[in-house]
C-alpha positions as CSV (number, residue, x, y, z in Angstrom):
1,M,126.0,6.9,110.2
2,S,128.3,9.0,108.2
3,T,129.1,10.2,104.9
4,R,131.8,7.6,105.0
5,E,129.2,4.8,105.6
6,A,126.8,6.3,102.5
7,E,130.1,6.2,100.3
8,K,131.1,2.7,101.2
9,A,127.4,1.6,100.7
10,L,127.5,3.4,97.3
11,A,130.8,1.8,96.2
12,S,129.3,-1.5,96.9
13,L,126.4,-0.7,94.8
14,E,129.0,0.6,91.9
15,E,131.0,-2.4,92.3
16,L,128.1,-4.8,91.9
17,V,126.7,-2.8,88.8
18,R,130.3,-3.1,87.2
19,R,130.4,-6.9,87.5
20,G,126.7,-7.1,86.2
21,A,125.6,-8.4,89.4
22,R,121.9,-8.1,91.0
23,P,121.7,-5.7,93.9
24,S,119.8,-6.8,96.8
25,H,117.5,-4.9,99.3
26,H,119.9,-5.4,102.0
27,L,122.2,-2.8,99.6
28,A,119.2,-0.5,99.1
29,R,118.8,-0.5,102.8
30,A,122.2,0.6,103.3
31,V,122.2,3.2,100.7
32,L,118.7,4.5,101.7
33,L,119.6,4.5,105.6
34,T,122.9,6.4,105.3
35,L,121.6,9.0,102.6
36,G,118.4,9.5,104.8
37,Q,120.4,9.8,108.1
38,I,122.6,12.2,106.4
39,L,119.8,14.3,105.1
40,R,118.1,14.4,108.3
41,E,120.8,15.5,110.5
42,E,122.6,18.0,107.8
43,G,119.8,19.1,106.0
44,P,118.7,19.3,102.3
45,G,121.4,19.7,100.1
46,S,123.9,17.9,102.5
47,C,124.9,15.1,100.6
48,A,124.0,16.4,96.9
49,A,127.0,14.6,95.3
50,L,126.4,11.2,97.1
51,I,122.7,11.6,95.8
52,E,123.7,12.1,92.2
53,R,126.2,9.6,92.5
54,A,123.4,7.2,93.7
55,R,120.9,8.2,91.1
56,A,123.7,7.7,88.2
57,V,124.4,4.2,89.8
58,G,120.9,3.3,89.9
59,Q,120.2,4.2,86.4
60,R,123.1,2.2,85.4
61,A,121.7,-0.8,87.6
62,G,118.6,-0.5,85.8
63,P,115.1,-2.2,86.8
64,A,116.9,-4.4,89.5
65,W,117.7,-1.4,91.6
66,S,114.0,0.1,91.5
67,E,112.8,-3.4,92.4
68,E,115.1,-3.6,95.4
69,V,114.2,-0.1,96.6
70,Q,110.8,-0.7,96.6
71,T,111.0,-4.2,98.5
72,E,113.1,-2.4,101.2
73,L,110.7,0.4,101.6
74,T,107.7,-2.1,101.5
75,L,109.6,-4.4,104.0
76,A,110.3,-1.3,106.2
77,C,106.5,0.0,106.1
78,G,105.6,-3.3,107.2
79,E,107.9,-3.5,110.2
80,F,106.5,-0.4,111.4
81,A,103.0,-1.0,110.8
82,Q,103.4,-4.3,112.4
83,G,105.0,-2.7,115.4
84,V,102.0,-0.5,116.1
85,D,99.4,-3.5,116.1
86,P,97.0,-2.2,118.8
87,R,96.8,-5.8,120.4
88,Y,100.6,-5.4,121.4
89,L,100.5,-1.4,122.0
90,G,98.9,-1.8,125.7
91,L,101.1,-4.8,126.9
92,P,103.3,-3.6,129.8
93,N,106.5,-5.0,128.2
94,Y,105.9,-3.5,124.8
95,D,108.8,-1.7,123.3
96,L,107.7,1.9,122.3
97,D,111.2,3.0,122.0
98,Y,111.9,0.2,119.1
99,T,108.7,1.4,117.5
100,R,109.6,4.9,117.4
101,S,113.3,4.0,116.2
102,A,111.6,2.1,113.2
103,R,109.4,5.1,112.3
104,L,112.7,7.1,112.4
105,R,114.6,4.6,110.2
106,L,111.5,4.5,107.8
107,A,111.5,8.4,107.6
108,D,115.1,8.4,106.9
109,R,114.6,5.6,103.9
110,L,111.5,7.4,102.5
111,E,113.5,11.1,102.6
112,A,116.4,9.3,100.8
113,A,114.2,7.5,98.5
114,R,112.1,10.6,97.6
115,E,115.6,12.2,96.6
116,L,116.4,9.7,94.4
117,G,112.9,9.5,92.7
118,F,111.3,6.7,94.6
119,A,108.0,6.6,96.4
120,L,106.1,4.2,98.4
121,A,103.6,2.1,96.7
122,P,100.0,3.4,97.2
123,R,98.9,0.5,99.2
124,E,102.1,1.1,101.6
125,A,101.3,4.9,101.8
126,Q,98.0,4.0,103.0
127,M,99.2,1.4,105.4
128,L,101.8,3.9,106.6
129,E,99.1,6.7,107.1
130,L,97.0,4.4,109.1
131,A,99.9,3.0,111.3
132,D,101.1,6.6,112.0
133,R,97.4,7.5,113.2
134,V,97.4,4.2,115.5
135,L,100.5,5.3,116.9
136,E,99.7,9.0,117.4
137,Q,96.4,7.9,119.1
138,H,98.3,5.6,121.6
139,L,100.7,8.3,122.4
140,A,97.9,10.9,122.7
141,R,96.2,8.5,125.2
142,R,99.6,8.0,127.2
143,R,100.2,11.8,127.5
144,A,96.7,12.2,128.7
145,G,97.1,9.6,131.4
146,G,94.5,7.1,130.2
147,S,95.3,3.3,130.2
148,D,95.9,1.4,127.3
149,P,93.4,-0.9,126.3
150,V,94.1,-4.5,127.6
151,P,94.1,-7.3,124.8
152,P,91.0,-9.3,124.9
153,P,91.2,-13.1,126.3
154,G,92.8,-15.5,123.7
155,A,94.4,-12.6,121.7
156,V,97.8,-13.3,120.4
157,T,100.3,-11.9,122.4
158,P,104.3,-11.5,122.0
159,V,106.1,-14.8,122.6
160,D,108.3,-14.7,125.8
161,R,111.7,-15.3,124.9
162,S,113.2,-15.6,128.2
163,P,115.5,-18.5,128.4
164,R,114.1,-21.5,130.4
165,R,115.1,-24.6,131.3
166,C,113.3,-28.1,130.7
167,E,112.6,-30.0,133.6
168,R,111.1,-33.4,133.8
169,K,108.8,-34.6,136.4
């Protein structure tokens, strides 16, 4: 993501506010992800003007903007936490790269949110702390060459979404 994408997301938010429309968590996602990635890649202070612009338009948007930012943070935290469900971590087809990328995107959102004056709700902060510990323990076992626990019989496993033909007998 680039500065141009962050400017585009902020322009969309500014246009909504100008029209008196309510922003969505999708727009909050775009703003947080683009700003967060710039902060991660270019360091603190790298997008101070964009952060200030986002703060200003967020204030004009009022409580609706705060609600949508919180919704987006909650959804992103939940996505990551679900991704480290111990029932799935040990499966041979588990997509660890997706989980790592979800955590990176969450970190980007959180960094941008902090710059804008937002934080995770206490419940989500606790959930994130636990999910991070679960993932770190899993990665430590893998580094040590240990095997991951096998889900018990009857455990819920991810749905196989491979295409299949229906055949009649």
